[in-house]
C-alpha positions in Angstrom: -10.8 77.0 -11.7 -10.7 78.2 -15.3 -9.4 81.5 -14.2 -6.7 79.9 -12.1 -5.6 77.7 -15.0 -5.5 80.6 -17.4 -3.5 82.6 -14.8 -1.0 79.8 -14.5 -0.6 79.5 -18.2 -0.2 83.3 -18.6 2.5 83.4 -15.9 4.4 80.4 -17.2 4.3 81.4 -20.8 5.2 85.0 -20.0 8.3 83.9 -18.1 9.4 81.5 -20.9 8.8 84.2 -23.6 10.8 86.8 -21.6 13.6 84.4 -20.9 14.0 84.0 -24.7 12.9 87.4 -25.8 15.4 89.5 -23.8 18.5 87.7 -24.9 17.3 87.4 -28.4 16.6 91.2 -28.6 20.2 91.9 -27.3 21.6 89.5 -29.8 19.7 91.1 -32.7 21.1 94.5 -31.7 24.6 93.2 -31.4 24.4 91.5 -34.8 23.1 94.7 -36.6 25.9 96.8 -35.0 28.5 94.2 -35.9 27.3 94.1 -39.5 27.5 97.9 -39.8 31.0 98.0 -38.4 32.2 95.1 -40.6 30.7 96.8 -43.7 32.6 100.1 -42.9 35.9 98.2 -42.4 35.4 96.4 -45.7 34.7 99.7 -47.6 37.8 101.3 -46.1 39.8 98.2 -47.0 38.4 98.3 -50.6 39.6 101.9 -51.1 43.2 101.1 -49.9 44.4 99.6 -53.3 43.1 102.6 -55.2 45.1 104.9 -52.9 48.3 103.0 -53.5 47.9 103.6 -57.2 46.9 107.2 -57.2 46.4 110.1 -54.9 44.4 112.2 -57.4 41.4 113.7 -55.5 39.0 113.3 -58.4 39.9 109.6 -58.8 39.5 109.0 -55.1 36.1 110.7 -54.9 35.0 108.6 -57.9 36.1 105.4 -56.2 34.4 106.3 -53.0 31.2 107.0 -54.8 31.4 103.6 -56.4 31.4 102.1 -52.9 28.1 103.9 -52.0 29.9 105.6 -49.2 31.0 109.0 -50.6 29.2 110.8 -47.8 31.0 109.2 -44.9 34.2 107.9 -46.6 37.1 110.4 -46.2 40.7 110.2 -47.3 43.4 112.0 -45.3 46.3 112.6 -47.7 49.7 113.6 -46.4 50.3 117.3 -46.8 47.0 118.1 -48.5 44.3 117.7 -45.9 41.2 115.6 -46.0 39.0 114.8 -48.9 35.5 115.2 -47.3 34.0 116.0 -44.0 36.0 114.2 -41.3 34.4 113.0 -38.0 37.5 111.4 -36.6 39.0 112.9 -33.5 42.4 114.4 -34.0 44.0 112.2 -31.5 42.8 109.0 -33.2 43.8 110.3 -36.6 47.3 111.1 -35.4 47.6 107.7 -33.8 46.6 106.0 -37.0 49.1 108.1 -39.0 52.0 107.9 -36.6 51.6 104.3 -35.5 50.3 103.0 -38.8 47.5 101.3 -36.8 44.1 100.3 -38.0 41.5 101.7 -35.6 37.8 100.7 -35.2 36.2 102.5 -32.3 32.9 103.9 -31.0 32.6 107.7 -30.8 29.8 109.8 -29.5 27.8 110.0 -32.7 28.5 106.6 -34.1 31.4 104.4 -35.1 34.7 105.4 -36.7 37.0 103.2 -38.8 40.6 104.4 -39.7 42.6 102.4 -42.2 46.3 103.7 -42.7 47.8 103.2 -46.2 51.6 103.5 -46.8 52.2 105.5 -50.0 55.4 105.6 -52.1 58.1 107.7 -50.3 57.1 106.1 -47.0 54.3 108.6 -46.5 51.1 107.5 -44.7 47.5 108.3 -45.9 44.5 107.4 -43.7 41.1 106.2 -45.0 38.3 107.2 -42.6 34.8 105.6 -42.7 32.2 107.0 -40.3 29.1 104.9 -39.4 26.3 107.0 -37.9 24.3 105.7 -34.9 21.2 105.3 -37.1 23.1 102.8 -39.3 24.2 100.8 -36.3 20.6 100.3 -35.2 18.9 100.0 -38.6 16.1 97.4 -38.5 16.5 96.7 -34.7 13.1 98.2 -33.7 11.3 96.3 -36.5 12.9 93.0 -35.4 11.9 93.7 -31.8 8.3 94.5 -32.9 8.1 91.2 -34.7 9.5 89.2 -31.7 7.1 91.0 -29.4 4.1 90.2 -31.7 5.1 86.6 -31.7 5.5 86.5 -27.9 2.1 88.0 -27.4 0.5 85.6 -29.8 2.2 82.7 -28.1 1.0 83.9 -24.7 -2.6 84.4 -25.9 -2.6 81.0 -27.5 -1.4 79.2 -24.4 -4.0 81.1 -22.3 -6.8 80.2 -24.7 -5.7 76.5 -24.7 -5.6 76.5 -20.9 -9.0 78.1 -20.7 -10.5 75.5 -23.0 -9.0 72.7 -21.0 -10.1 74.3 -17.7 -13.6 74.7 -19.1 -13.7 70.9 -19.7 -12.5 70.2 -16.2 -14.9 72.7 -14.6 -17.8 71.3 -16.5 -17.1 67.8 -15.3 -16.6 69.0 -11.7 -19.9 70.9 -11.7 -21.8 67.9 -12.9 -20.3 65.8 -10.3 -21.0 68.4 -7.6 -24.6 68.7 -8.8 -25.1 65.0 -8.7 -23.6 64.8 -5.2 -26.0 67.5 -4.0 -29.0 65.8 -5.6 -27.9 62.5 -3.9 -27.6 64.4 -0.6 -31.2 65.7 -1.0 -32.5 62.2 -1.4 -32.5 61.6 -5.2 -31.1 58.1 -5.1 -31.6 57.6 -8.8 -29.2 60.4 -9.8 -26.1 59.4 -11.8 -23.3 61.2 -13.7 -21.9 60.7 -17.1 -18.1 60.3 -16.5 -16.2 62.8 -18.6 -13.2 65.1 -18.5 -9.7 64.1 -17.3 -9.0 60.5 -16.2 -9.1 61.4 -12.5 -12.6 63.0 -12.8 -13.8 60.1 -15.0 -12.7 57.7 -12.2 -14.5 59.9 -9.6 -17.7 59.8 -11.7 -17.5 56.0 -12.0 -16.9 55.7 -8.3 -19.9 58.0 -7.6 -22.2 55.9 -9.7 -21.0 52.7 -8.0 -21.6 54.4 -4.6 -25.1 55.4 -5.5 -25.9 52.0 -6.8 -24.5 50.4 -3.6 -26.6 52.7 -1.5 -29.7 51.6 -3.2 -28.8 48.0 -2.7 -28.1 48.5 1.0 -31.3 50.4 1.6 -33.3 47.6 -0.1 -31.6 45.0 2.1 -32.3 47.1 5.2 -36.0 47.5 4.3 -36.3 43.8 3.8 -34.6 43.0 7.1 -36.9 45.4 8.9 -40.0 43.9 7.3 -38.8 40.3 8.1 -38.1 41.2 11.7 -41.5 42.8 12.0 -43.1 39.6 10.7 -41.2 37.4 13.1 -42.5 39.5 16.0 -46.1 38.5 15.1 -45.7 35.1 16.7 -45.0 36.4 20.3 -47.7 39.0 19.6 -50.3 36.3 19.0 -49.2 34.7 22.2 -49.9 38.0 24.1 -53.3 38.2 22.5 -54.1 34.7 23.8 -52.8 35.5 27.2 -54.9 38.7 27.4 -58.0 36.7 26.4 -57.4 34.3 29.3 -57.2 37.3 31.6 -60.5 38.7 30.4 -62.7 40.2 33.0 -59.8 41.5 35.1 -58.5 45.1 35.4 -55.1 44.1 33.9 -56.6 42.5 30.8 -57.9 45.8 29.3 -54.5 47.5 29.8 -52.6 44.5 28.3 -55.0 44.3 25.4 -54.5 48.1 24.7 -50.7 47.7 24.8 -50.9 44.7 22.5 -53.1 46.6 20.1 -50.7 49.5 20.0 -47.7 47.1 19.4 -49.6 45.5 16.5 -50.3 48.9 14.9 -46.6 49.7 15.2 -45.6 46.5 13.5 -48.1 47.2 10.7 -46.7 50.7 10.2 -43.1 49.4 10.2 -43.9 46.7 7.6 -45.6 49.2 5.3 -42.8 51.7 5.6 -40.1 49.1 5.0 -41.8 48.2 1.7 -41.8 51.8 0.4 -38.9 53.8 -1.2 -36.7 55.8 1.1 -38.0 59.3 2.0 -36.0 62.3 3.0 -37.6 64.4 5.6 -36.8 68.1 6.4 -34.4 66.9 9.1 -32.0 66.1 6.3 -31.8 62.4 7.2 -33.3 59.4 5.4 -36.1 57.7 7.3 -37.9 54.5 6.3 -41.3 56.1 5.6 -43.7 56.6 8.5 -42.1 54.6 11.3 -44.4 56.2 13.8 -47.6 54.4 14.4 -50.5 55.4 12.2 -53.0 53.8 14.7 -52.0 54.9 18.2 -54.4 53.8 20.8 -54.2 57.2 22.4 -55.3 59.2 19.3 -52.5 60.8 17.3 -53.2 58.6 14.3 -54.4 59.7 11.0 -52.8 63.1 10.8 -51.7 63.6 7.2 -50.4 67.2 7.2 -47.0 68.5 8.3 -48.6 70.7 11.0 -50.2 69.9 14.4 -51.2 71.4 17.7 -48.3 70.4 19.9 -50.2 71.0 23.2 -53.0 68.6 22.1 -50.6 65.9 21.2 -48.7 66.3 24.5 -52.0 66.0 26.4 -52.9 62.7 24.7 -49.5 61.1 25.1 -49.2 62.2 28.7 -52.6 60.7 29.4 -51.3 57.4 28.0 -48.2 57.5 30.3 -50.2 58.5 33.3 -51.7 55.0 33.6 -48.3 53.5 34.0 -47.3 56.3 36.3 -50.2 55.5 38.7 -49.1 51.8 38.8 -45.5 52.9 39.9 -46.8 55.5 42.4 -45.3 58.4 40.4 -46.9 61.8 40.6 -47.3 63.4 37.2 -48.0 67.1 36.7 -49.3 68.5 33.4 -49.3 72.2 32.5 -50.5 73.2 29.0 -50.7 76.6 27.5 -54.1 77.7 26.2 -52.6 79.6 23.3 -52.2 78.1 19.8 -49.2 75.9 19.5 -49.0 75.0 15.8 -45.6 73.5 14.8 -44.3 72.2 11.5 -44.3 68.5 12.4 -46.9 65.8 12.2 -48.8 64.4 15.2 -46.7 61.3 15.0 -43.4 63.3 15.1 -44.4 65.3 18.2 -45.8 62.1 19.9 -42.5 60.4 19.2 -40.7 63.2 21.0 -43.1 63.0 24.0 -42.8 59.2 24.2 -39.0 59.3 24.0 -38.7 61.9 26.8 -41.3 60.5 29.2 -40.1 56.9 28.4 -36.6 58.0 29.6 -38.1 59.0 32.9 -39.6 55.6 33.4 -36.4 53.7 32.3 -33.8 55.8 34.1 -35.5 56.7 37.4 -36.8 54.6 40.2 -40.5 53.8 40.8 -42.2 56.6 42.8 -40.0 59.4 41.2 -42.2 62.3 40.2 -42.1 64.0 36.8 -43.8 66.9 35.1 -44.7 67.9 31.6 -45.2 71.5 30.5 -46.0 73.2 27.1 -45.2 77.0 27.0 -45.9 79.4 24.2 -43.4 82.2 23.6 -43.4 84.9 20.9 -41.8 82.8 18.2 -41.7 79.3 19.6 -43.4 76.5 21.5 -41.4 74.9 24.4 -41.9 71.3 25.5 -40.5 70.8 29.0 -40.1 67.4 30.7 -38.5 67.3 34.1 -38.2 64.6 36.8 -37.0 64.2 40.4 -34.4 61.5 39.5 -30.6 61.7 39.6 -30.4 63.9 36.5 -28.0 63.6 33.6 -24.3 64.0 34.7 -22.9 65.0 31.3 -25.6 67.1 29.4 -23.4 67.9 26.4 -22.4 64.4 25.9 -26.0 63.1 26.3 -27.0 65.1 23.2 -24.5 63.1 21.1 -26.3 60.1 19.7 -25.3 56.8 21.3 -22.7 58.4 23.6 -24.6 58.9 26.8 -23.7 56.6 29.7 -25.5 53.3 29.9 -27.9 53.9 27.0 -28.1 54.3 23.3 -28.9 58.0 23.3 -31.5 57.5 20.6 -34.3 59.1 22.7 -32.6 62.4 23.0 -31.5 62.2 19.4 -35.1 61.9 18.3 -36.1 65.0 20.2 -33.1 67.0 19.1 -33.7 66.2 15.4 -37.3 67.1 15.7 -36.4 70.5 17.1 -33.8 71.1 14.4 -36.4 70.2 11.8 -38.4 73.3 12.8 -35.4 75.5 13.3 -35.5 75.0 17.1 -33.1 73.7 19.8 -32.9 71.4 22.7 -31.3 72.0 26.1 -30.5 69.6 28.9 -30.1 71.0 32.5 -31.1 70.3 36.1 -34.6 71.3 37.1 -36.5 72.4 40.2 -37.3 68.7 41.0 -33.6 68.0 41.3 -33.4 65.7 38.3 -33.1 66.1 34.5 -34.8 69.2 32.9 -35.2 68.8 29.2 -36.4 71.7 27.1 -37.3 71.1 23.4 -38.0 74.3 21.5 -40.1 74.1 18.3 -40.4 77.2 16.1 -44.0 78.2 15.4 -45.2 76.9 12.1 -46.1 79.3 9.1 -49.4 78.9 7.4 -49.8 75.2 6.6 -48.4 74.3 3.2 -49.2 71.2 1.2 -46.3 68.9 0.9 -44.5 66.0 2.3 -44.5 65.0 5.9 -41.5 64.6 8.2 -41.0 61.5 10.2 -39.0 60.9 13.4 -37.7 57.5 14.4 -39.5 56.2 17.5 -36.8 53.9 18.7 -36.6 54.2 22.4 -33.5 55.0 24.4 -31.8 57.9 26.1 
């Protein structure tokens, strides 16, 4: 921006300077020439009274010398020739003598002035004053040099001022951009010091107000989530009582396990809602660890950002197999024996498995078969979930959060964001069973670093 402002100042000032400099240079040259011609005419006119009094050559030479023009002042006397070296063309001299006409005209080497003087006896003498070309341009180059120097100084000054102003604007813009980048990276406490032009100061004030409002909204959101989680404890207590009355039956153990998992989920949500906002590697803010830290199936307690994807898939598929048996669904599980370390936590991978298998149960009829596979490739781990249902009619649209037909689209969004967090992808197609064929590709994890842990929302929905 500084360079652009300096270029604009240079262009504008140069055009203004040239628009004045060119006419002014021509005017200076015209004035110098006019002054030289006027001085020559005045010298010729000053010698005319002397010629009317005497035609003595010595007296005329002395008078010419007194006018500081003896070199170029020539007197043409009738019948006796010229007193000095004449530069006047014969035609002009004859015209001045015959027509008794004052002549001031440019000739090849300069300017000639002829002044006729009528002597006693009706004879005509002619006073000639020649002005060399050098006299007509004396001082012009020096004047042009001064004007050029002033123009260059004016242009340099305007460019310098524009650069200084541009530097101030650029400094303000850079600080605002840095603060915006920091806010985008999750630093919600970043603020800017409004400075620079009024528009940028207003932008800085608006940025600070926006950041403050974001903090307020996030605090309200966390409180709402925590309050809602507390309200769910009343029906949870009722479920506990109901499961106790069912004690001794086959259903009571399954209900108690489900109630325990739900209670662990609520505890995790409440704890996460009370903590500051975290920004995971997926680039989106998440309310702490929304995934359960106490899954009944085992994925709890993982604190690092790496996990064995195949092992997590095995545990979560075993959890869903119980429900599949009740609905007469056949479930196939095929896991690779190779290492499947990915850069996500156990909870993150489990959230993906739960979202994809949960979609099968919600969107296909009881008795519909499904399969889960984990495949290791050279650079990635592929999680494949397929079913024998009707499939997804619009795969591209289904990957847009909340836009798939008849559902929220959050389940597929969870899986897609998890894949993106590792640099992988997600594909939706139709599989061998005739229904949906979902392939989530996770890039293999590098050596496990120490650091923060990504989290993926476990809200259910396709």
